[in-house]
Structure formats: structure tokens, C-alpha cells
C-alpha positions, 0 to 999 in steps of 0.5 A: 558471516558479516551479512548474517550478523548485520541482519540478525543485529538489526534493531527491532528484528525480533520477528526475524530471529523467531521465525524460520520463514526469515531464513529465506533472503527474500523474506528478510529483504522484504521485511527490511523494506516494509519497515523502512521509513523511507519506503513508507514516506515514498508510499505516502508521497505516491498516495498524494500524487495518485489523489492529485491525478484522480482529482484531475481526471476530466478537468480540463480535457487534455489533448492526450489522456495520461490518466490511464498510464498514470493509473496503471503506474500507481496500480503497479507500484501499490501492488508491489507494496502489497506483495512486499508486505505479504512476503516480508511480514508474517501472516499474523503481523500482516493481518494485525494491521487493518490498513494492510487488508485495506490496501489489498482490497484497494489494489484488487479493486484497482486491478479490476478497474484496469481490466474493465477500463475499455468500457467507460461505465459508472463502475469504473468511476466507483472503483476510482473513488475507492482509491481516494480512500487511501487518504485515510492512510495519510491521516494515520501518521497523525497520532490523534487521527490514528486513534480515531481511525483505529476506533472506527475500524474496530467498530466496523469490524 
């Protein structure tokens, strides 16, 4: 009973109380994780780390190539982020944030890149370059840049 009160009295939990979907404990947990500031900060730090790894792709030539392993790790973590948001948010609230669709497209491109990474082609380089677009998500934390990015996104769509 205490746990139920804790969940339904959580600040800003209007979506939880209005939707039958959130009767499932997994959806409630994913909703809380998706709205946690620590989770979003952690993802932003990972985006910076992924950018640094991608920037050091072939320079200097390493004795052991850790790029493949770190790319797999980042892809798994970003895929988990997408899954948490897909499970935790309703479809309309997930779709309402254009960066969720953007993240899903980049995760799909990253999984595609990992599946064909046995061949070193120009397609892989292009798919890795798509990951650098995640830096736009960092700019979203700045209000002015967020307004600019939202207006660009509305213009494109």
C-alpha cells in the first residue's frame, strides 16, 4: 500500500494516474527512469564519450582496436535508453518529442552498422557519422539552442 501511495503521489505523475497502461510495474519504473534527471545527465555524458571515441577512430592507429568494443557498448546502452522510453512513455508523449524519433533512427542505424561491420566500406563510415548528430541532443539543454533546433525540426517535418 505504501508503494502504491509513493508512485501515485510522485510529483508530475499525472500521466500515471490517467492511463491504464501504468498499472504495470515495468511501465511505472520505466516512466520514472525516463523522467529522472540523473538518467538524462548520464545519457548526455555517454553522448560526449561516444563522440570522443568516434573522433579518435583511426588516429593514432592503436595496437589493439577498442573502437569496435566501445561502439557495441554505446549502441547497447543507447538501445536500452530507447526501450526504456518506449515502455515508459505513452505513444503520444513519446512521439511528441522529436528527439525520441531521432534517437530511435540513430540506434537503428548503429545496429545496422554493427551487423555489417565485418566489411569496411564507406557505408559504415556514413553510419558512424550519423551518430555524431547526437551532439544536437546536447544543445537541447540550452534553452536558446533548443528553440532554434525545435524551429529547424518543425521546418523539416
